[in-house]
Structure formats: C-alpha cells, structure tokens
BAFIDO-554815 format. One line per field, with one value per atom (N, C-alpha, C): atom name; x, y, z. Coordinates in steps of 0.02 Angstrom, whole numbers. Each point is the difference from the previous one (the first is absolute). Layout:
BEGIN
atomo (CA; ...)
xx (X; ...)
yy (Y; ...)
zz (Z; ...)
This chain:
BEGIN
atomo (N; CA; C; N; CA; C; N; CA; C; N; CA; C; N; CA; C; N; CA; C; N; CA; C; N; CA; C; N; CA; C; N; CA; C; N; CA; C; N; CA; C; N; CA; C; N; CA; C; N; CA; C; N; CA; C; N; CA; C; N; CA; C; N; CA; C; N; CA; C; N; CA; C; N; CA; C; N; CA; C; N; CA; C; N; CA; C; N; CA; C; N; CA; C; N; CA; C; N; CA; C; N; CA; C; N; CA; C; N; CA; C; N; CA; C; N; CA; C; N; CA; C; N; CA; C; N; CA; C; N; CA; C; N; CA; C; N; CA; C; N; CA; C; N; CA; C; N; CA; C; N; CA; C; N; CA; C; N; CA; C; N; CA; C; N; CA; C; N; CA; C; N; CA; C; N; CA; C; N; CA; C; N; CA; C; N; CA; C; N; CA; C; N; CA; C; N; CA; C; N; CA; C; N; CA; C; N; CA; C; N; CA; C; N; CA; C; N; CA; C; N; CA; C; N; CA; C; N; CA; C; N; CA; C; N; CA; C; N; CA; C; N; CA; C; N; CA; C; N; CA; C; N; CA; C; N; CA; C; N; CA; C; N; CA; C; N; CA; C; N; CA; C; N; CA; C; N; CA; C; N; CA; C; N; CA; C; N; CA; C; N; CA; C; N; CA; C; N; CA; C; N; CA; C; N; CA; C; N; CA; C; N; CA; C; N; CA; C; N; CA; C; N; CA; C; N; CA; C; N; CA; C; N; CA; C; N; CA; C; N; CA; C)
xx (4504; 37; -9; -32; -21; 45; 29; 43; -23; 8; -19; 56; 27; 74; 51; 12; 52; -35; -52; -54; -28; 15; -42; -45; -54; -48; 14; 24; 13; -60; 2; -42; -47; 22; -54; -36; 12; -28; 23; 67; 30; 31; 1; 60; 68; 41; 82; 37; 37; 35; 68; 19; 59; 60; 56; 44; 79; -4; 58; -23; 57; -1; 29; 12; 59; 3; 26; 13; 44; -23; 44; 6; 51; 6; -4; -9; -5; 46; 44; 35; -30; -15; -23; -66; -38; -74; -19; -4; -23; -62; -58; -67; -21; -25; -34; -74; -26; -62; -50; -60; -45; -53; 30; -33; 40; 58; 38; -11; -30; -6; 53; 55; 61; 43; -22; 37; 20; -53; 19; 59; 17; 59; 60; 0; 59; 23; 62; 27; -18; -19; -14; -7; -13; 8; -67; 20; -51; 21; -57; 5; -35; 32; -21; -31; -67; -18; -2; 44; -15; 9; 14; 13; 44; 31; 26; -48; -58; -47; 7; -20; -7; 69; 53; 63; 11; -18; 21; -40; -57; -42; 17; 50; 26; 8; 21; 22; -73; -61; -53; -1; -25; 0; -60; -30; -41; 53; -10; 35; -7; 3; -25; 61; -41; 60; -19; 46; 0; 69; -12; 38; 51; 61; 46; -34; -38; -26; -46; -23; -48; 25; 61; 26; -23; -28; -18; -76; -43; -61; 26; 53; 6; 28; 46; 29; -57; -66; -44; -38; -11; -30; 43; 73; 39; -12; -12; 2; -81; -47; -65; -5; 48; -21; 51; 45; 29; 57; 14; 63; 72; 39; 46; 78; -4; 49; -17; 44; 3; 61; 6; 57; 11; 45; 1; 60; -45; 38; 52; -3; 58; 65; -13; 80; 10; -57; 3; 14; -26; 14; -67; -6; -61; -10; -50; 5; -76; -6; -41; -65; -74; -60; 5; -23; -13; -62)
yy (2089; -72; -46; -56; -66; -43; -32; -62; -70; -49; -90; -21; -33; -48; 51; -17; 38; 50; -2; 42; 52; 53; 69; 15; 48; 21; 81; 9; 77; 27; 87; 46; -19; -27; -34; -40; -44; -71; -53; 2; -52; -42; -64; -41; 6; 28; -13; -28; -53; -51; 36; 7; 40; -58; 4; -46; 34; 68; 16; 75; 26; 70; 18; 70; 46; 52; -3; 41; 65; 65; 55; 26; 39; 29; 78; 39; 55; 46; -7; 41; 2; -58; -38; 58; -5; 20; 75; 47; 66; 16; -21; 10; 77; 23; 46; -4; -69; -19; 23; 38; 7; -52; -66; -53; -32; 23; -38; 33; -18; 24; 18; -23; 14; 61; 20; 62; 67; -3; 64; -2; -66; -20; -10; 8; -12; -59; -30; -61; -54; -51; -57; -71; -40; -64; -31; -36; -28; -62; -66; -57; -14; -12; -26; -58; -22; -65; -22; -50; 5; -82; -20; -55; -11; -45; 5; 31; -9; 22; 85; 18; 73; 47; -47; 34; 2; -48; -2; 66; 8; 56; 66; 33; 54; 2; -39; -7; 11; -9; 24; -43; 34; -40; 40; -27; 23; 35; 58; 32; 8; -15; 7; 51; 64; 41; -2; 15; -13; 32; 26; 37; -53; 2; -38; -30; 32; -29; -50; 10; -49; -85; -7; -52; -56; -19; -70; 5; 41; -1; -22; 40; -22; -85; -18; -68; -46; 26; -42; -13; 50; -11; -47; 10; -51; -74; -7; -73; -16; 58; -39; -16; 34; -29; -40; -40; -64; 10; 66; 16; -27; -49; -23; 42; 34; 52; 78; 15; 70; 28; 64; 33; 73; -2; 75; 39; 46; 37; 37; 30; 46; -36; -60; -42; -62; 5; -45; -79; -20; -46; -40; -60; -51; -26; 10; -20; -61; -37; -40; 40; -26; 34; -17; 33; -19; -45)
zz (-2823; -28; 60; -18; 45; -21; 59; -27; 36; -51; 31; -39; 47; -12; -39; -62; -24; -64; 3; -60; 42; -36; 10; -49; 33; -59; 7; -68; -6; -4; -15; -4; -51; -51; -65; 22; 53; 27; -32; -39; -16; 57; -25; 46; -20; 36; -8; 39; -25; 34; 26; 59; 24; 8; -12; 6; 19; 8; 10; 46; 61; 34; 1; -28; -4; 40; 49; 69; -27; -1; -2; 66; 23; 58; -3; 51; 8; -54; -14; -51; -55; -30; -44; -42; 31; -19; 31; -35; 17; -46; 11; -45; 9; -63; 1; -26; 5; -19; 41; -18; 53; 35; -35; 31; 50; 3; 47; 78; 38; 62; 39; -16; 38; -29; -59; -40; 60; 47; 40; 56; -3; 46; -36; -73; -29; -9; -23; -16; 51; -36; 43; -35; 19; -21; -35; -54; -35; -4; -20; -19; -75; -49; -68; 1; -6; -9; -74; -26; -63; -24; -61; -13; -66; -39; -64; -61; 2; -57; 1; 73; 5; -8; 4; 2; -78; -26; -79; -36; 29; -33; 32; -21; 32; 61; 42; 73; 46; -27; 18; 73; 51; 67; 49; 42; 68; 45; 8; 58; 48; 70; 55; 33; 30; 42; 55; 57; 70; 31; 62; 40; 34; 6; 35; 61; 44; 68; -22; -49; -17; -49; 17; -45; 25; 58; 11; -43; -3; -58; -56; -19; -75; -7; 61; -11; 19; 25; 18; -84; -36; -68; -43; 10; -37; 36; 50; 40; -21; -8; -15; -67; -52; -58; -26; 63; -18; -54; 16; -60; 26; -36; 22; -34; -42; -20; 5; 41; 25; -20; -32; -19; 33; 44; 22; -50; -36; -36; 0; 64; 21; -1; 27; 1; -50; -47; -52; 15; 52; 41; 4; -1; 4; 75; 32; 53; 6; 34; 12; 14; -12; 41; 69; 40; 73; -4)
C-alpha cells in the first residue's frame, strides 16, 4: 500500500480515497489470517482505513495490523493520510486525528 495525501493505492493498483480511520484495540482483533504478521502474537490492534463508499459496500476496508508498542507508526499513517475522522471502536467515541 502506498499513500499520497488521503489517497492510497490498493493491491490491485486502484486509487482509493480514505476519509475515516477506525482504531480497534487489542481486545477486539484476534486474527487467524496467515497474511497477518501479528497472528503469532495473539490479539492486537488494527486500523481500518475506509470511506463512505467502502463502508456501503459490505463494510470493505483496508486493514492495517500492528502491535500496541507501534501505535506511533499507526498514528503517523493516519497523519500522513490527513484523515480527520478517527473512531476508537472499543470506546465507540470519536477522537480527532493527531
């Protein structure tokens, strides 16, 4: 995935505008996907990069997996994409992007 402003290029080479990030905490995501490098460490955090169109289409999103110790990297991605709407799903509260 490559990011430019608030647009990313997905695995199919398509440009996707990202307007919202949804942060899930450790208790929320316990992946068993082989493509998830964090699967061997158990539950971890994710950020869903999405927009209204993606959410309307079966809530398809671009999911980033990371360990809690690397939250600064995840927040940097949100900052680089200039996303202003960040939802912390565990608390269902909206917080401004940093």
